[in-house]
NUTIMI-733873 format. One record per residue: residue number from 0; x negated, y, z negated of N, C-alpha, C, O in turn. Coordinates in steps of 0.2 Angstrom, whole numbers, always signed. Example, Ala and Ser with C-alpha at 12.3 -4.5 7.8 and 13.67 -1.06 7.14 Angstrom:
# NUTIMI-733873
0 / -66 / -28 / -39 / -62 / -22 / -39 / -66 / -16 / -39 / -71 / -17 / -42
1 / -64 / -11 / -35 / -68 / -5 / -36 / -64 / +0 / -39 / -67 / +6 / -40
# end
This chain:
# NUTIMI-733873
0 / +172 / -455 / -944 / +165 / -455 / -941 / +165 / -455 / -933 / +170 / -458 / -930
1 / +161 / -451 / -931 / +161 / -451 / -924 / +155 / -456 / -921 / +152 / -459 / -926
2 / +155 / -458 / -914 / +151 / -463 / -911 / +144 / -462 / -914 / +140 / -467 / -914
3 / +141 / -456 / -916 / +134 / -455 / -918 / +132 / -457 / -925 / +127 / -458 / -927
4 / +138 / -459 / -929 / +137 / -460 / -935 / +140 / -466 / -938 / +142 / -467 / -943
5 / +140 / -471 / -932 / +143 / -478 / -933 / +137 / -484 / -932 / +133 / -482 / -928
6 / +138 / -489 / -934 / +134 / -495 / -932 / +139 / -498 / -926 / +145 / -499 / -927
7 / +134 / -499 / -920 / +137 / -502 / -914 / +136 / -507 / -914 / +130 / -509 / -912
8 / +140 / -513 / -916 / +138 / -521 / -916 / +137 / -523 / -909 / +134 / -529 / -909
9 / +139 / -520 / -903 / +138 / -522 / -897 / +130 / -521 / -893 / +128 / -524 / -888
10 / +127 / -517 / -898 / +120 / -517 / -896 / +116 / -522 / -898 / +116 / -525 / -903
11 / +110 / -523 / -893 / +105 / -527 / -895 / +101 / -524 / -901 / +97 / -528 / -905
12 / +101 / -517 / -903 / +97 / -515 / -908 / +100 / -516 / -915 / +106 / -515 / -917
13 / +95 / -520 / -920 / +98 / -522 / -926 / +102 / -516 / -929 / +102 / -511 / -928
14 / +106 / -518 / -934 / +111 / -514 / -937 / +106 / -510 / -942 / +107 / -504 / -943
15 / +100 / -511 / -945 / +96 / -508 / -950 / +92 / -503 / -945 / +90 / -498 / -948
16 / +90 / -504 / -939 / +87 / -499 / -936 / +92 / -493 / -934 / +91 / -487 / -935
17 / +99 / -495 / -932 / +104 / -490 / -932 / +103 / -485 / -937 / +103 / -479 / -936
18 / +104 / -490 / -943 / +106 / -485 / -950 / +99 / -481 / -950 / +100 / -475 / -952
19 / +93 / -483 / -950 / +87 / -478 / -950 / +89 / -472 / -945 / +87 / -466 / -947
20 / +91 / -473 / -940 / +91 / -469 / -936 / +97 / -463 / -936 / +96 / -457 / -934
21 / +102 / -465 / -939 / +108 / -461 / -942 / +105 / -457 / -947 / +103 / -451 / -946
22 / +103 / -460 / -952 / +100 / -456 / -957 / +94 / -451 / -956 / +95 / -445 / -959
23 / +89 / -453 / -951 / +85 / -448 / -949 / +87 / -442 / -945 / +85 / -437 / -946
24 / +93 / -444 / -941 / +97 / -439 / -939 / +100 / -434 / -943 / +99 / -428 / -943
25 / +104 / -437 / -948 / +107 / -432 / -953 / +101 / -428 / -956 / +102 / -422 / -957
26 / +96 / -431 / -959 / +91 / -428 / -962 / +88 / -422 / -958 / +87 / -416 / -960
27 / +87 / -424 / -951 / +84 / -418 / -946 / +89 / -412 / -944 / +86 / -407 / -943
28 / +95 / -414 / -945 / +101 / -409 / -943 / +102 / -405 / -950 / +106 / -401 / -949
29 / +100 / -406 / -956 / +102 / -402 / -961 / +107 / -406 / -966 / +108 / -403 / -972
30 / +111 / -412 / -964 / +116 / -414 / -968 / +114 / -416 / -974 / +117 / -416 / -979
31 / +107 / -418 / -974 / +104 / -419 / -981 / +98 / -415 / -981 / +93 / -417 / -978
32 / +98 / -410 / -986 / +93 / -407 / -986 / +87 / -409 / -991 / +88 / -413 / -995
33 / +81 / -406 / -989 / +75 / -409 / -994 / +77 / -408 / -1001 / +79 / -403 / -1004
34 / +76 / -413 / -1004 / +77 / -413 / -1012 / +84 / -415 / -1015 / +86 / -416 / -1020
35 / +89 / -417 / -1009 / +96 / -419 / -1010 / +95 / -427 / -1010 / +91 / -430 / -1007
36 / +101 / -429 / -1013 / +102 / -436 / -1013 / +104 / -440 / -1008 / +109 / -437 / -1005
37 / +102 / -446 / -1006 / +106 / -449 / -1000 / +112 / -453 / -1005 / +111 / -455 / -1010
38 / +118 / -455 / -1000 / +123 / -459 / -1003 / +120 / -465 / -1006 / +115 / -468 / -1004
39 / +123 / -467 / -1011 / +120 / -474 / -1015 / +121 / -479 / -1009 / +123 / -478 / -1004
40 / +118 / -485 / -1012 / +118 / -491 / -1008 / +125 / -493 / -1007 / +126 / -494 / -1001
41 / +129 / -494 / -1012 / +136 / -496 / -1011 / +140 / -490 / -1006 / +144 / -492 / -1003
42 / +138 / -484 / -1006 / +142 / -480 / -1002 / +140 / -480 / -995 / +144 / -480 / -991
43 / +133 / -481 / -994 / +130 / -483 / -988 / +133 / -490 / -985 / +135 / -490 / -979
44 / +134 / -495 / -988 / +137 / -501 / -987 / +145 / -501 / -985 / +147 / -504 / -980
45 / +148 / -496 / -989 / +154 / -495 / -987 / +156 / -490 / -981 / +160 / -492 / -977
46 / +152 / -485 / -981 / +153 / -481 / -975 / +151 / -483 / -968 / +154 / -482 / -963
47 / +145 / -488 / -968 / +144 / -491 / -961 / +144 / -499 / -960 / +140 / -502 / -956
48 / +148 / -500 / -965 / +150 / -508 / -964 / +145 / -512 / -963 / +144 / -516 / -958
49 / +140 / -511 / -968 / +134 / -516 / -967 / +132 / -519 / -975 / +133 / -517 / -981
50 / +128 / -524 / -974 / +126 / -527 / -981 / +122 / -523 / -985 / +118 / -518 / -982
51 / +121 / -525 / -991 / +116 / -522 / -996 / +109 / -523 / -993 / +105 / -518 / -992
52 / +108 / -529 / -990 / +102 / -531 / -988 / +99 / -527 / -982 / +93 / -525 / -982
53 / +104 / -524 / -977 / +103 / -519 / -972 / +100 / -513 / -975 / +95 / -510 / -973
54 / +105 / -511 / -979 / +104 / -504 / -983 / +97 / -504 / -986 / +93 / -499 / -986
55 / +95 / -509 / -989 / +88 / -509 / -993 / +83 / -508 / -987 / +78 / -504 / -988
56 / +84 / -513 / -982 / +79 / -513 / -977 / +78 / -506 / -973 / +73 / -504 / -970
57 / +83 / -502 / -972 / +83 / -496 / -969 / +80 / -491 / -974 / +76 / -487 / -971
58 / +81 / -490 / -981 / +79 / -487 / -985 / +71 / -487 / -986 / +66 / -483 / -987
59 / +71 / -494 / -986 / +62 / -495 / -987 / +58 / -493 / -981 / +52 / -490 / -981
60 / +62 / -494 / -974 / +59 / -490 / -969 / +57 / -483 / -970 / +51 / -480 / -970
61 / +63 / -480 / -972 / +62 / -472 / -972 / +56 / -471 / -978 / +52 / -467 / -977
62 / +56 / -474 / -983 / +51 / -474 / -989 / +43 / -474 / -985 / +39 / -470 / -986
63 / +42 / -480 / -981 / +36 / -480 / -978 / +34 / -475 / -973 / +28 / -473 / -973
64 / +39 / -472 / -970 / +38 / -466 / -966 / +37 / -460 / -969 / +36 / -455 / -966
65 / +37 / -459 / -976 / +37 / -454 / -981 / +42 / -448 / -979 / +41 / -443 / -979
66 / +49 / -450 / -978 / +54 / -446 / -976 / +59 / -445 / -983 / +62 / -440 / -984
67 / +59 / -451 / -987 / +62 / -451 / -994 / +58 / -454 / -999 / +53 / -457 / -997
68 / +60 / -452 / -1005 / +57 / -455 / -1011 / +62 / -458 / -1015 / +68 / -455 / -1014
69 / +61 / -463 / -1020 / +66 / -464 / -1024 / +64 / -464 / -1032 / +59 / -465 / -1034
70 / +69 / -462 / -1036 / +69 / -461 / -1043 / +73 / -467 / -1046 / +79 / -468 / -1044
71 / +69 / -470 / -1050 / +73 / -476 / -1053 / +78 / -474 / -1058 / +77 / -470 / -1062
72 / +84 / -477 / -1057 / +91 / -475 / -1061 / +94 / -469 / -1058 / +100 / -468 / -1059
73 / +91 / -465 / -1053 / +94 / -459 / -1050 / +97 / -461 / -1043 / +103 / -460 / -1041
74 / +92 / -463 / -1039 / +93 / -464 / -1032 / +89 / -462 / -1027 / +83 / -461 / -1029
75 / +89 / -460 / -1021 / +86 / -460 / -1015 / +85 / -451 / -1013 / +91 / -449 / -1012
76 / +80 / -448 / -1013 / +80 / -442 / -1011 / +76 / -441 / -1006 / +71 / -444 / -1004
77 / +79 / -435 / -1001 / +75 / -433 / -997 / +68 / -428 / -998 / +68 / -423 / -1001
78 / +63 / -431 / -996 / +57 / -427 / -997 / +56 / -420 / -993 / +57 / -419 / -987
79 / +54 / -415 / -997 / +51 / -409 / -994 / +45 / -410 / -989 / +42 / -415 / -989
80 / +44 / -405 / -984 / +38 / -407 / -980 / +32 / -405 / -985 / +32 / -402 / -990
81 / +27 / -409 / -983 / +21 / -410 / -988 / +14 / -408 / -983 / +11 / -412 / -979
82 / +12 / -401 / -983 / +6 / -400 / -979 / +0 / -405 / -982 / -3 / -407 / -977
83 / -1 / -406 / -988 / -6 / -410 / -990 / -6 / -417 / -987 / -12 / -420 / -987
84 / +0 / -420 / -984 / -1 / -426 / -980 / -1 / -424 / -973 / +0 / -429 / -969
85 / -2 / -419 / -970 / -2 / -418 / -963 / -9 / -421 / -959 / -15 / -420 / -961
86 / -7 / -424 / -953 / -13 / -427 / -951 / -12 / -424 / -943 / -7 / -422 / -941
87 / -18 / -425 / -938 / -17 / -422 / -932 / -20 / -428 / -927 / -25 / -431 / -928
88 / -16 / -429 / -922 / -18 / -435 / -918 / -22 / -433 / -913 / -22 / -427 / -911
89 / -27 / -437 / -911 / -32 / -436 / -905 / -29 / -437 / -899 / -33 / -438 / -894
90 / -23 / -438 / -898 / -19 / -440 / -892 / -22 / -435 / -886 / -24 / -437 / -881
91 / -20 / -428 / -887 / -23 / -424 / -882 / -30 / -424 / -880 / -31 / -423 / -874
92 / -34 / -425 / -884 / -41 / -426 / -883 / -42 / -432 / -879 / -46 / -432 / -875
93 / -39 / -438 / -881 / -40 / -444 / -876 / -36 / -443 / -870 / -38 / -447 / -866
94 / -32 / -439 / -869 / -27 / -439 / -863 / -32 / -436 / -858 / -32 / -436 / -852
95 / -37 / -432 / -861 / -42 / -429 / -855 / -45 / -434 / -850 / -47 / -433 / -844
96 / -46 / -441 / -853 / -50 / -445 / -849 / -46 / -451 / -846 / -48 / -456 / -842
97 / -39 / -451 / -847 / -35 / -456 / -844 / -34 / -456 / -838 / -32 / -462 / -835
98 / -34 / -449 / -834 / -33 / -450 / -827 / -40 / -450 / -824 / -43 / -445 / -822
99 / -42 / -457 / -821 / -48 / -457 / -818 / -49 / -455 / -811 / -54 / -455 / -808
100 / -42 / -453 / -808 / -44 / -450 / -802 / -45 / -443 / -802 / -48 / -441 / -797
101 / -44 / -439 / -807 / -46 / -432 / -808 / -52 / -431 / -814 / -55 / -426 / -815
102 / -53 / -437 / -817 / -59 / -435 / -822 / -64 / -439 / -820 / -64 / -445 / -820
103 / -70 / -436 / -819 / -76 / -441 / -817 / -82 / -440 / -823 / -81 / -435 / -827
104 / -87 / -444 / -823 / -92 / -444 / -828 / -98 / -442 / -823 / -100 / -446 / -819
105 / -102 / -438 / -825 / -109 / -437 / -822 / -115 / -437 / -828 / -115 / -434 / -833
106 / -119 / -442 / -826 / -125 / -444 / -831 / -131 / -437 / -830 / -133 / -437 / -824
107 / -132 / -434 / -834 / -136 / -429 / -834 / -143 / -430 / -835 / -147 / -427 / -832
108 / -144 / -435 / -840 / -151 / -437 / -842 / -150 / -444 / -845 / -145 / -445 / -848
109 / -155 / -449 / -846 / -154 / -455 / -849 / -162 / -456 / -851 / -166 / -456 / -846
110 / -166 / -456 / -857 / -172 / -457 / -858 / -173 / -459 / -865 / -169 / -459 / -869
111 / -180 / -461 / -866 / -181 / -465 / -873 / -186 / -458 / -875 / -191 / -456 / -873
112 / -182 / -458 / -882 / -186 / -451 / -885 / -189 / -454 / -893 / -188 / -460 / -894
113 / -192 / -450 / -896 / -193 / -452 / -904 / -188 / -448 / -908 / -187 / -442 / -907
114 / -185 / -452 / -913 / -181 / -449 / -917 / -183 / -443 / -922 / -188 / -443 / -925
115 / -179 / -438 / -922 / -182 / -433 / -927 / -177 / -435 / -933 / -172 / -438 / -933
116 / -180 / -430 / -939 / -176 / -431 / -946 / -168 / -431 / -945 / -166 / -436 / -948
117 / -165 / -427 / -941 / -157 / -428 / -941 / -155 / -435 / -939 / -152 / -439 / -943
118 / -158 / -437 / -932 / -156 / -442 / -930 / -158 / -449 / -934 / -154 / -454 / -934
119 / -164 / -449 / -937 / -166 / -455 / -941 / -162 / -454 / -947 / -162 / -460 / -951
120 / -160 / -450 / -949 / -155 / -450 / -956 / -148 / -453 / -953 / -144 / -457 / -957
121 / -146 / -452 / -948 / -139 / -454 / -946 / -140 / -460 / -944 / -135 / -464 / -947
122 / -144 / -462 / -940 / -145 / -470 / -939 / -149 / -474 / -943 / -150 / -480 / -942
123 / -150 / -471 / -949 / -154 / -476 / -954 / -159 / -479 / -951 / -160 / -485 / -952
124 / -164 / -475 / -947 / -170 / -478 / -945 / -176 / -473 / -947 / -175 / -468 / -951
125 / -182 / -475 / -945 / -187 / -470 / -948 / -189 / -465 / -942 / -189 / -466 / -936
126 / -191 / -458 / -945 / -193 / -453 / -940 / -198 / -456 / -936 / -203 / -459 / -938
127 / -198 / -455 / -929 / -202 / -456 / -925 / -200 / -462 / -921 / -202 / -464 / -915
128 / -195 / -466 / -923 / -193 / -473 / -921 / -190 / -471 / -914 / -187 / -465 / -912
129 / -190 / -476 / -910 / -188 / -474 / -902 / -180 / -475 / -902 / -178 / -479 / -905
130 / -177 / -471 / -899 / -170 / -470 / -897 / -169 / -468 / -890 / -173 / -465 / -886
131 / -163 / -469 / -887 / -161 / -468 / -881 / -157 / -462 / -881 / -151 / -463 / -884
132 / -158 / -457 / -878 / -154 / -451 / -877 / -150 / -451 / -870 / -154 / -452 / -865
133 / -144 / -450 / -871 / -140 / -450 / -865 / -135 / -443 / -865 / -131 / -442 / -870
134 / -137 / -439 / -860 / -133 / -433 / -859 / -128 / -434 / -853 / -129 / -437 / -848
135 / -122 / -432 / -854 / -117 / -433 / -848 / -112 / -427 / -849 / -112 / -424 / -855
136 / -109 / -426 / -844 / -103 / -421 / -843 / -96 / -425 / -840 / -96 / -428 / -835
137 / -91 / -423 / -843 / -84 / -425 / -839 / -82 / -420 / -835 / -81 / -415 / -837
138 / -81 / -421 / -829 / -78 / -416 / -824 / -71 / -418 / -822 / -70 / -424 / -821
139 / -66 / -413 / -823 / -60 / -414 / -821 / -58 / -409 / -816 / -58 / -403 / -817
140 / -56 / -412 / -810 / -54 / -407 / -804 / -60 / -402 / -802 / -59 / -396 / -800
141 / -67 / -405 / -803 / -71 / -401 / -800 / -74 / -397 / -806 / -79 / -394 / -806
142 / -72 / -396 / -812 / -73 / -391 / -817 / -75 / -395 / -823 / -72 / -400 / -826
143 / -81 / -393 / -826 / -84 / -397 / -832 / -80 / -395 / -838 / -80 / -389 / -839
144 / -77 / -400 / -842 / -73 / -398 / -847 / -76 / -402 / -854 / -74 / -401 / -859
145 / -80 / -406 / -853 / -83 / -409 / -859 / -90 / -412 / -859 / -92 / -415 / -854
146 / -94 / -410 / -864 / -100 / -412 / -864 / -103 / -416 / -869 / -103 / -414 / -875
147 / -105 / -422 / -867 / -107 / -428 / -873 / -115 / -428 / -873 / -118 / -428 / -868
148 / -117 / -429 / -879 / -124 / -429 / -881 / -125 / -434 / -887 / -123 / -433 / -892
149 / -128 / -440 / -884 / -128 / -446 / -888 / -135 / -449 / -890 / -140 / -448 / -886
150 / -136 / -451 / -896 / -143 / -455 / -896 / -141 / -461 / -900 / -138 / -461 / -905
151 / -144 / -467 / -896 / -142 / -474 / -898 / -150 / -477 / -900 / -155 / -476 / -897
152 / -149 / -482 / -906 / -156 / -486 / -907 / -157 / -490 / -901 / -153 / -493 / -898
153 / -164 / -489 / -900 / -167 / -494 / -894 / -168 / -500 / -895 / -174 / -502 / -898
154 / -164 / -504 / -894 / -166 / -512 / -896 / -166 / -516 / -890 / -161 / -516 / -887
155 / -170 / -519 / -888 / -172 / -522 / -882 / -168 / -529 / -882 / -168 / -532 / -876
156 / -167 / -531 / -887 / -162 / -537 / -889 / -156 / -537 / -886 / -154 / -542 / -883
157 / -153 / -529 / -886 / -147 / -530 / -883 / -146 / -525 / -877 / -149 / -520 / -877
158 / -142 / -526 / -871 / -142 / -521 / -865 / -137 / -516 / -868 / -131 / -516 / -866
159 / -139 / -511 / -872 / -134 / -506 / -874 / -134 / -501 / -869 / -130 / -497 / -868
160 / -140 / -501 / -867 / -141 / -493 / -862 / -136 / -495 / -855 / -133 / -491 / -853
161 / -136 / -501 / -852 / -133 / -503 / -846 / -126 / -502 / -849 / -122 / -499 / -845
162 / -123 / -504 / -855 / -116 / -504 / -857 / -114 / -497 / -858 / -109 / -494 / -855
163 / -118 / -493 / -861 / -117 / -486 / -862 / -116 / -482 / -856 / -111 / -478 / -855
164 / -121 / -483 / -851 / -121 / -480 / -845 / -113 / -482 / -841 / -111 / -478 / -837
165 / -111 / -487 / -842 / -105 / -490 / -840 / -99 / -486 / -842 / -96 / -484 / -837
166 / -98 / -483 / -848 / -94 / -481 / -851 / -91 / -474 / -847 / -96 / -470 / -845
167 / -85 / -473 / -846 / -83 / -467 / -842 / -78 / -464 / -845 / -74 / -460 / -842
168 / -76 / -465 / -850 / -71 / -462 / -854 / -72 / -462 / -861 / -77 / -465 / -864
169 / -68 / -458 / -865 / -69 / -458 / -872 / -65 / -464 / -875 / -67 / -467 / -880
170 / -60 / -466 / -871 / -57 / -472 / -873 / -62 / -479 / -873 / -61 / -483 / -878
171 / -66 / -479 / -869 / -71 / -484 / -869 / -75 / -484 / -874 / -77 / -489 / -877
172 / -79 / -478 / -876 / -81 / -478 / -883 / -78 / -480 / -889 / -81 / -482 / -894
173 / -71 / -478 / -889 / -68 / -478 / -896 / -67 / -486 / -896 / -67 / -489 / -901
174 / -64 / -489 / -890 / -63 / -497 / -892 / -68 / -502 / -891 / -68 / -508 / -893
175 / -73 / -498 / -889 / -80 / -504 / -889 / -80 / -508 / -884 / -81 / -514 / -884
176 / -78 / -505 / -877 / -78 / -508 / -871 / -85 / -509 / -869 / -90 / -506 / -872
177 / -85 / -514 / -864 / -93 / -516 / -861 / -96 / -520 / -867 / -92 / -523 / -871
178 / -103 / -521 / -867 / -107 / -526 / -871 / -108 / -522 / -878 / -111 / -526 / -882
179 / -107 / -516 / -880 / -108 / -512 / -886 / -105 / -516 / -891 / -109 / -518 / -895
180 / -99 / -518 / -891 / -95 / -522 / -896 / -95 / -518 / -903 / -97 / -520 / -908
181 / -93 / -511 / -902 / -92 / -507 / -909 / -87 / -510 / -913 / -82 / -513 / -911
182 / -88 / -509 / -920 / -83 / -512 / -925 / -79 / -507 / -926 / -73 / -507 / -926
183 / -82 / -500 / -928 / -79 / -494 / -931 / -83 / -488 / -929 / -88 / -487 / -926
184 / -79 / -482 / -931 / -83 / -476 / -929 / -81 / -472 / -935 / -76 / -472 / -938
185 / -86 / -466 / -936 / -84 / -461 / -941 / -83 / -455 / -937 / -88 / -454 / -933
186 / -78 / -451 / -937 / -78 / -444 / -933 / -76 / -437 / -937 / -72 / -437 / -942
187 / -79 / -433 / -935 / -78 / -426 / -938 / -77 / -421 / -933 / -82 / -420 / -929
188 / -73 / -417 / -934 / -72 / -411 / -930 / -73 / -405 / -933 / -71 / -404 / -939
189 / -76 / -400 / -929 / -78 / -394 / -932 / -78 / -388 / -927 / -80 / -389 / -921
190 / -75 / -382 / -929 / -76 / -377 / -924 / -83 / -375 / -924 / -87 / -377 / -928
191 / -84 / -372 / -919 / -91 / -370 / -917 / -92 / -364 / -911 / -87 / -362 / -909
192 / -97 / -363 / -910 / -99 / -359 / -903 / -103 / -363 / -900 / -106 / -368 / -902
193 / -103 / -361 / -892 / -107 / -364 / -888 / -114 / -361 / -888 / -116 / -355 / -888
194 / -118 / -366 / -888 / -126 / -364 / -887 / -127 / -363 / -879 / -124 / -364 / -875
195 / -133 / -361 / -879 / -135 / -359 / -872 / -135 / -366 / -868 / -132 / -367 / -862
196 / -138 / -370 / -871 / -138 / -377 / -867 / -131 / -380 / -865 / -129 / -382 / -859
197 / -126 / -379 / -871 / -119 / -382 / -870 / -116 / -377 / -865 / -112 / -380 / -861
198 / -116 / -371 / -865 / -113 / -366 / -861 / -116 / -367 / -854 / -112 / -367 / -849
199 / -122 / -369 / -853 / -124 / -369 / -845 / -120 / -375 / -842 / -118 / -375 / -837
200 / -121 / -381 / -846 / -117 / -387 / -844 / -110 / -387 / -843 / -108 / -390 / -838
201 / -107 / -383 / -847 / -100 / -382 / -845 / -98 / -376 / -841 / -92 / -375 / -839
202 / -102 / -374 / -839 / -102 / -368 / -834 / -99 / -362 / -837 / -94 / -360 / -834
203 / -100 / -359 / -842 / -96 / -354 / -846 / -102 / -350 / -850 / -108 / -351 / -849
204 / -100 / -345 / -854 / -104 / -341 / -856 / -107 / -343 / -864 / -103 / -346 / -867
205 / -112 / -342 / -867 / -114 / -343 / -873 / -110 / -340 / -878 / -108 / -334 / -878
206 / -109 / -343 / -883 / -106 / -340 / -890 / -99 / -341 / -889 / -95 / -339 / -894
207 / -96 / -344 / -883 / -90 / -345 / -883 / -86 / -350 / -888 / -89 / -355 / -890
208 / -79 / -349 / -891 / -79 / -353 / -897 / -77 / -361 / -893 / -75 / -361 / -888
209 / -78 / -366 / -898 / -78 / -373 / -895 / -76 / -378 / -901 / -77 / -376 / -907
210 / -74 / -383 / -899 / -74 / -388 / -903 / -80 / -393 / -903 / -82 / -394 / -898
211 / -81 / -396 / -908 / -88 / -400 / -908 / -85 / -406 / -912 / -83 / -406 / -918
212 / -85 / -413 / -909 / -82 / -418 / -912 / -89 / -424 / -912 / -91 / -426 / -908
213 / -91 / -425 / -919 / -97 / -429 / -920 / -95 / -435 / -921 / -90 / -436 / -924
214 / -99 / -439 / -919 / -96 / -447 / -921 / -102 / -451 / -923 / -108 / -450 / -920
215 / -102 / -456 / -926 / -106 / -460 / -927 / -102 / -469 / -926 / -97 / -470 / -929
216 / -105 / -472 / -923 / -103 / -479 / -921 / -107 / -484 / -925 / -113 / -483 / -926
217 / -103 / -490 / -926 / -107 / -495 / -931 / -105 / -502 / -927 / -101 / -503 / -923
218 / -109 / -506 / -928 / -109 / -513 / -925 / -105 / -519 / -930 / -103 / -517 / -935
219 / -105 / -524 / -929 / -101 / -528 / -933 / -105 / -531 / -940 / -102 / -534 / -944
220 / -112 / -529 / -941 / -116 / -529 / -946 / -115 / -523 / -951 / -119 / -522 / -956
221 / -109 / -517 / -948 / -110 / -511 / -952 / -116 / -507 / -951 / -118 / -504 / -956
222 / -120 / -508 / -946 / -126 / -504 / -946 / -124 / -499 / -939 / -121 / -500 / -934
223 / -127 / -492 / -941 / -126 / -487 / -935 / -129 / -489 / -929 / -135 / -490 / -929
224 / -126 / -488 / -924 / -129 / -489 / -917 / -130 / -484 / -912 / -135 / -484 / -908
225 / -126 / -478 / -914 / -125 / -472 / -910 / -123 / -466 / -914 / -119 / -466 / -918
226 / -126 / -461 / -912 / -124 / -454 / -916 / -124 / -449 / -910 / -129 / -449 / -906
227 / -118 / -445 / -909 / -118 / -441 / -904 / -112 / -435 / -905 / -108 / -435 / -910
228 / -112 / -431 / -901 / -107 / -425 / -901 / -104 / -424 / -895 / -107 / -425 / -890
229 / -97 / -423 / -895 / -93 / -421 / -889 / -93 / -414 / -890 / -93 / -411 / -896
230 / -93 / -410 / -885 / -92 / -403 / -885 / -87 / -401 / -881 / -88 / -402 / -875
231 / -81 / -397 / -883 / -76 / -394 / -878 / -75 / -388 / -879 / -73 / -386 / -884
232 / -74 / -383 / -874 / -73 / -377 / -875 / -66 / -376 / -879 / -62 / -381 / -879
233 / -66 / -370 / -882 / -59 / -370 / -887 / -53 / -368 / -883 / -48 / -369 / -886
234 / -54 / -365 / -877 / -48 / -363 / -873 / -45 / -370 / -870 / -39 / -370 / -867
235 / -49 / -377 / -870 / -47 / -382 / -865 / -43 / -386 / -871 / -39 / -390 / -869
236 / -43 / -385 / -877 / -40 / -392 / -882 / -37 / -388 / -887 / -38 / -382 / -889
237 / -33 / -392 / -889 / -29 / -389 / -895 / -26 / -395 / -899 / -26 / -400 / -897
238 / -25 / -394 / -906 / -23 / -400 / -910 / -16 / -399 / -912 / -15 / -394 / -915
239 / -11 / -402 / -912 / -4 / -400 / -914 / -1 / -406 / -918 / -3 / -412 / -916
240 / +2 / -405 / -923 / +6 / -410 / -927 / +13 / -408 / -929 / +16 / -403 / -927
241 / +17 / -412 / -932 / +23 / -410 / -934 / +24 / -411 / -942 / +23 / -416 / -945
242 / +27 / -406 / -945 / +28 / -406 / -953 / +35 / -407 / -954 / +39 / -403 / -951
243 / +36 / -413 / -957 / +44 / -415 / -959 / +46 / -419 / -953 / +43 / -423 / -949
244 / +52 / -419 / -953 / +55 / -424 / -948 / +59 / -420 / -942 / +63 / -415 / -942
245 / +58 / -423 / -936 / +60 / -419 / -930 / +68 / -422 / -929 / +70 / -427 / -932
246 / +70 / -419 / -923 / +77 / -421 / -922 / +76 / -428 / -917 / +81 / -432 / -917
247 / +70 / -429 / -914 / +69 / -434 / -910 / +67 / -441 / -914 / +63 / -440 / -919
248 / +71 / -447 / -911 / +70 / -454 / -915 / +62 / -455 / -915 / +60 / -461 / -917
# end
């Protein structure tokens, strides 16, 4: 075996982690193809001079990562890529807001209005109840890139207006910073085209492809407190993921 396929006892990294990385690399480079069986527990113990407990811990981690599956009485097998289990990260969307030096928030409007049917349905309130409407745009390097339109339950007992106006990033909304103290959120992403209002705010043309991210946030009593949408031009955002296992650890 070469140095890339042996357990190095001089490292601080535990043996089971090293074995996980060795097996992941072998799966990624095609040593073990989808559907093929990994060496048995006793073979792995012999090949890498580790204990059965170490092998079991490594295999369990690969199982948890969805890289392998086990068949009782037969062994451990490499799983084929499964499109049904693909998920997309929000990291790129979130990264838009991480650079506070380049990204600024401009409040376009903040006022109290009456809830229409759609708002009342999503916030579980009555039609005509008072809600707070906030419209804002995120500007990066002087260019408007994201339009946010949100309606919040108007509750004089909580300073939600001040808390929401202080939020200057999507990260702040997601983790519930400020006095809002959000418990959870429901998000839905859909393809859309820009309305006249959205296009004007984003300084582009109407009917251009866009992403629309609708959100509902809940308090710790599981009551909805805000409903809104983030609108981003389609040429400013993409969602990517990896199917199967990559060569990187």
